[in-house]
C-alpha positions as CSV (number, residue, x, y, z in Angstrom):
1,M,34.2,107.3,43.5
2,K,37.1,105.8,41.6
3,I,36.5,102.5,43.4
4,Y,32.8,102.6,42.6
5,K,33.5,103.3,38.9
6,L,36.0,100.4,38.8
7,T,33.5,98.1,40.5
8,L,30.8,99.1,38.0
9,L,33.1,98.6,35.1
10,L,34.0,95.1,36.3
11,A,30.4,94.2,36.9
12,T,29.4,95.4,33.4
13,S,32.3,93.4,31.8
14,L,31.3,90.3,33.8
15,L,27.7,90.6,32.6
16,A,28.8,91.0,29.0
17,L,31.0,88.0,29.2
18,T,28.2,85.9,30.8
19,A,25.8,87.0,28.1
20,Q,28.4,86.1,25.4
21,S,29.0,82.7,26.9
22,Q,25.2,82.0,26.9
23,E,24.9,83.1,23.3
24,T,23.9,80.1,21.1
25,Y,25.6,79.3,17.8
26,A,22.2,80.0,16.2
27,E,22.4,83.5,17.6
28,K,26.0,83.9,16.4
29,L,24.8,82.9,13.0
30,G,22.1,85.6,13.0
31,W,19.0,83.9,14.1
32,P,16.8,85.5,16.8
33,K,17.5,84.9,20.5
34,G,15.4,82.0,21.7
35,A,14.9,80.5,18.2
36,K,14.9,76.7,17.7
37,V,16.7,76.1,14.4
38,V,16.7,72.5,13.0
39,I,18.4,70.5,10.3
40,F,16.5,67.2,9.7
41,H,19.3,65.1,8.3
42,V,19.1,61.8,6.4
43,D,22.2,59.6,6.7
44,D,23.2,56.9,4.3
45,P,22.1,57.7,0.8
46,G,24.4,55.9,-1.5
47,M,24.3,52.8,0.6
48,S,21.5,51.2,-1.3
49,Y,18.7,51.8,-3.8
50,S,16.2,51.8,-0.9
51,S,18.3,54.4,1.0
52,N,18.4,56.6,-2.0
53,Q,14.6,56.4,-2.5
54,G,13.9,57.0,1.2
55,T,16.1,60.1,1.2
56,I,14.5,61.5,-1.9
57,K,11.0,61.1,-0.5
58,S,12.0,62.5,2.9
59,V,13.3,65.7,1.3
60,E,10.8,66.1,-1.5
61,Q,7.7,65.2,0.4
62,G,8.8,65.7,4.0
63,V,10.5,68.0,6.4
64,A,14.1,66.6,5.9
65,T,16.4,69.4,4.8
66,S,19.8,67.8,4.3
67,C,21.5,64.5,3.8
68,S,25.0,63.0,3.4
69,I,26.3,60.3,1.0
70,M,28.3,57.2,1.6
71,F,30.7,57.4,-1.3
72,P,32.4,54.0,-0.9
73,C,29.0,52.3,-1.4
74,A,27.6,51.1,-4.7
75,W,24.7,53.4,-5.1
76,S,26.5,56.7,-4.4
77,A,26.9,57.5,-8.1
78,S,23.2,57.0,-8.7
79,F,22.3,59.5,-5.9
80,V,24.8,62.1,-7.2
81,N,23.2,61.7,-10.6
82,Y,19.8,62.4,-9.1
83,I,21.1,65.6,-7.5
84,K,22.7,66.8,-10.7
85,K,19.7,66.0,-12.9
86,S,16.7,66.5,-10.6
87,N,17.6,68.4,-7.4
88,P,20.7,70.6,-7.9
89,N,20.0,72.6,-4.8
90,L,19.8,69.6,-2.5
91,D,21.8,70.0,0.7
92,A,24.2,67.1,0.4
93,G,27.4,66.3,2.2
94,V,29.9,63.5,2.5
95,H,29.1,60.8,5.1
96,L,32.7,60.0,5.8
97,T,32.7,56.2,6.0
98,L,35.3,54.2,7.9
99,T,33.3,51.1,8.7
100,S,31.5,48.4,6.6
101,E,29.2,47.1,9.3
102,W,26.9,44.6,7.5
103,R,27.6,40.8,7.4
104,D,27.3,40.2,3.6
105,Y,27.1,43.6,2.0
106,R,30.6,45.1,2.3
107,W,32.6,47.9,0.8
108,T,36.3,48.9,0.6
109,P,38.1,52.2,1.1
110,L,38.3,54.6,-1.8
111,A,42.0,55.2,-1.2
112,G,42.5,51.5,-2.0
113,F,43.0,48.8,0.7
114,Q,46.7,48.6,-0.1
115,N,47.1,52.3,0.7
116,V,45.3,52.4,4.0
117,P,46.1,48.9,5.5
118,S,45.2,49.9,9.1
119,L,41.6,50.6,8.0
120,V,40.8,47.2,6.6
121,D,40.2,43.6,7.7
122,N,41.7,40.5,6.2
123,E,39.3,40.7,3.3
124,G,40.3,44.2,2.4
125,N,37.0,45.6,3.5
126,L,36.6,48.4,6.0
127,W,36.3,47.1,9.6
128,H,32.8,46.1,10.9
129,E,32.9,48.0,14.2
130,V,34.0,51.5,15.4
131,A,36.1,49.9,18.1
132,Q,38.1,48.0,15.5
133,V,38.9,51.2,13.6
134,V,40.0,52.9,16.9
135,K,42.2,49.9,17.8
136,N,43.8,49.3,14.4
137,G,43.5,52.6,12.4
138,T,46.2,55.2,12.2
139,A,45.4,58.9,12.0
140,D,47.4,59.2,8.7
141,D,45.4,56.4,7.1
142,V,42.1,58.0,8.3
143,E,43.1,61.4,6.8
144,K,44.1,59.7,3.5
145,E,40.7,57.9,3.3
146,I,38.5,60.9,4.2
147,R,40.4,63.0,1.7
148,A,39.8,60.3,-1.0
149,Q,36.0,60.4,-0.2
150,V,35.9,64.2,-0.4
151,E,37.8,64.1,-3.7
152,R,35.4,61.5,-5.1
153,A,32.5,63.8,-4.4
154,L,34.3,66.7,-6.1
155,R,35.3,64.6,-9.1
156,M,31.7,63.5,-9.6
157,G,30.7,67.2,-9.7
158,L,29.3,67.5,-6.2
159,K,30.4,70.4,-4.0
160,P,29.7,68.9,-0.5
161,T,27.7,71.2,1.8
162,H,29.2,69.5,4.9
163,L,31.1,66.6,6.2
164,D,30.0,64.2,9.0
165,S,30.9,60.7,10.3
166,H,29.2,57.4,9.6
167,M,28.6,55.6,12.9
168,G,30.4,58.4,14.7
169,T,33.8,56.8,14.1
170,L,35.6,60.2,13.7
171,F,34.3,61.3,17.1
172,A,35.5,58.1,18.9
173,H,39.2,58.9,18.9
174,Q,40.8,62.3,19.4
175,P,43.5,61.9,16.7
176,F,40.7,61.0,14.2
177,L,38.7,64.0,15.2
178,E,41.7,66.3,14.7
179,R,42.2,65.1,11.1
180,Y,38.4,65.4,10.4
181,I,38.6,69.1,11.5
182,K,41.8,69.6,9.6
183,V,40.4,68.4,6.3
184,G,37.2,70.4,6.7
185,A,39.1,73.6,7.4
186,E,41.4,73.0,4.5
187,Y,38.5,72.5,2.0
188,Q,36.4,75.1,3.9
189,I,33.6,72.6,4.1
190,P,31.6,72.6,7.4
191,V,32.3,69.7,9.7
192,M,29.3,68.5,11.7
193,F,30.1,69.0,15.3
194,P,27.9,69.7,18.4
195,G,29.7,72.3,20.5
196,G,26.8,74.0,22.4
197,N,24.4,73.0,25.2
198,N,24.2,69.4,23.9
199,K,21.2,68.6,26.0
200,L,19.8,66.1,23.5
201,L,23.1,64.6,22.7
202,K,23.9,63.8,26.3
203,E,20.5,62.0,26.6
204,C,21.3,60.1,23.4
205,L,24.8,59.1,24.5
206,N,23.5,58.1,27.9
207,L,20.7,55.9,26.5
208,P,22.7,52.6,26.7
209,V,23.6,53.4,30.3
210,V,19.9,54.0,31.2
211,K,18.9,50.8,29.5
212,K,21.5,48.8,31.4
213,L,20.4,50.4,34.7
214,K,16.8,49.7,34.0
215,A,17.6,46.1,33.1
216,E,19.4,45.7,36.4
217,G,16.6,47.4,38.4
218,K,18.9,50.2,39.4
219,W,17.4,53.1,37.5
220,Q,15.5,55.8,39.3
221,E,13.7,58.7,37.6
222,G,15.6,61.9,37.8
223,M,18.9,60.1,38.4
224,K,21.9,62.3,37.4
225,L,24.4,60.6,35.1
226,P,27.9,61.8,34.4
227,D,28.4,63.7,31.1
228,P,29.5,61.4,28.2
229,E,33.1,61.6,27.3
230,L,32.5,63.4,24.0
231,T,30.6,66.2,25.6
232,K,33.3,66.9,28.2
233,S,35.5,68.6,25.6
234,S,32.8,69.6,23.1
235,T,32.7,73.2,24.1
236,A,36.4,73.7,23.5
237,V,36.3,71.7,20.2
238,G,33.4,73.8,19.0
239,Q,35.2,77.0,19.7
240,K,38.2,75.8,17.7
241,I,36.0,74.9,14.8
242,W,34.3,78.3,14.9
243,Q,37.7,80.1,15.0
244,L,38.6,78.2,11.8
245,G,35.7,79.9,10.0
246,L,33.3,77.0,10.1
247,P,29.8,76.8,11.8
248,V,29.0,74.7,14.9
249,L,25.9,73.0,16.1
250,D,24.4,73.7,19.5
251,D,23.0,70.2,19.8
252,L,22.6,66.8,18.0
253,H,20.0,64.1,18.2
254,T,21.0,60.6,17.1
255,I,18.6,57.9,18.4
256,S,15.5,57.7,16.2
257,G,16.7,54.2,15.3
258,D,15.9,53.1,18.8
259,W,12.3,54.3,18.7
260,K,9.7,51.6,18.3
261,P,6.1,51.5,19.7
262,S,5.3,48.9,22.3
263,T,2.4,47.5,20.2
264,P,3.4,44.1,18.6
265,N,4.1,44.1,14.9
266,P,3.2,47.8,14.1
267,S,2.6,48.6,10.5
268,P,5.2,50.9,8.8
269,E,2.7,53.8,8.9
270,E,2.0,53.2,12.6
271,W,5.7,53.0,13.4
272,G,6.3,56.2,11.4
273,K,3.5,58.0,13.2
274,Y,5.0,56.9,16.6
275,K,8.4,58.3,15.6
276,A,6.9,61.6,14.4
277,Q,5.3,62.0,17.8
278,Q,8.7,61.3,19.5
279,F,10.2,64.0,17.3
280,I,7.5,66.4,18.4
281,E,8.2,65.7,22.0
282,T,12.0,66.0,21.5
283,L,11.6,69.3,19.6
284,N,9.5,70.6,22.5
285,A,12.2,69.6,25.0
286,M,15.2,70.9,23.0
287,Q,16.8,74.2,24.2
288,P,17.0,77.1,21.8
289,G,19.8,76.9,19.3
290,L,20.9,75.1,16.1
291,A,20.3,71.3,16.3
292,M,20.6,68.5,13.9
293,F,18.3,65.5,14.0
294,I,19.6,62.4,12.3
295,V,17.4,59.8,10.6
296,H,18.1,56.9,8.3
297,S,15.2,57.0,5.8
298,S,14.8,54.0,3.4
299,D,11.9,53.1,1.1
300,I,12.3,49.4,1.8
301,T,12.3,46.8,-1.0
302,D,12.6,43.1,-0.6
303,A,16.3,43.3,-1.4
304,F,17.1,45.4,1.7
305,K,16.5,42.4,4.0
306,H,19.7,40.9,2.5
307,I,21.6,44.0,3.8
308,S,20.3,44.6,7.3
309,A,17.5,43.8,9.8
310,S,17.1,47.6,10.3
311,G,14.7,48.0,7.4
312,G,11.6,48.4,9.6
313,S,13.1,51.3,11.5
314,R,14.4,53.0,8.4
315,Y,11.1,52.7,6.7
316,A,9.4,54.3,9.7
317,D,12.0,57.1,9.7
318,M,10.9,57.9,6.1
319,F,7.2,58.0,7.1
320,S,8.1,60.2,10.1
321,M,9.7,62.7,7.9
322,M,6.6,62.8,5.7
323,S,4.2,63.1,8.7
324,P,1.6,65.9,8.3
325,E,1.5,66.1,12.2
326,L,5.2,66.8,12.5
327,K,5.1,69.3,9.7
328,A,2.1,71.1,11.3
329,Y,3.8,71.1,14.7
330,I,7.0,72.7,13.3
331,Q,5.0,75.4,11.6
332,S,2.8,76.1,14.6
333,K,5.7,76.5,17.0
334,G,7.8,78.7,14.6
335,I,10.6,76.2,14.5
336,I,13.0,77.2,11.7
337,L,14.2,74.5,9.3
338,T,17.6,75.2,7.7
339,T,20.3,73.5,5.7
340,W,24.1,73.2,6.0
341,R,24.4,75.5,2.9
342,E,22.5,78.3,4.7
343,V,24.5,77.7,7.9
344,M,27.8,78.1,6.1
345,E,26.6,81.2,4.2
346,R,25.6,82.8,7.5
347,R,29.0,81.8,9.0
348,K,30.9,83.6,6.2
349,K,29.1,86.8,7.1
350,V,30.1,86.7,10.8
351,K,33.4,88.5,11.5
């Protein structure tokens, strides 16, 4: 009898542990089991006038619920003024920026190029590429610069709802990631990090591999690819962030910029409609949990062509966020839209 009771106790404990391990971060934050909870997130306001206007239209007229600002860039002050004057409840974070990727439109670190010499090129601008930051940057300079960007936001009167990473630079090198988490924990500002099932993120990160295999004629449908490097440790990192009192995502989607219809020269509206349908299919495929979908909405003006050739995709992102079909799908499927502000408020209530 004693052996039976012990076996039953062990089995019950094992089942409890299994159930706990399968619990999504959305459930931990109080949403129902099986719920799909989504943050539609606009990156890059502050980068340009077009980026600001695209973000505003995406949140005021569309399904976008959150955004993050590039504070080293010239139009960041204008966007913060918009928030303070016209939309004080807007979910707005700091898009921690350690690269200045365009050819002619460049920006410098807020800490001053003399104070973070490992983060700048010979012109005193932030490096063009993530790989250059990883190769040359020190963790101390990274921490100094991301603190400067957070402090800039606070000095301008904005309490950031979250932190995230422009071009994923802070996720590309473990020492950088550690400083990112450290700063977020110190300020008690959520740090965007996907520590759950990461089904969508794995597909996004493996996209370049799939494209290469297809180009070489080696791709086969259903082919199993190894997990990307970031996702190998994401569960442990997510648990660490949670233990620091901050929320964690279950998944992350990053590749709307790669979506373009096969028809030649699509109109902005057609391109946006195509992206909206892609979002619908992706939402249908996502596993239950809390996921963030990144877009780069811009309401393109002629001046934007002097910044980047990505204007068409960014314009289409804006139209996708404003899509009636996407909005109707979200409502019909009971998908819950949320913000980083709500996510952090829920995290504070969890013991």
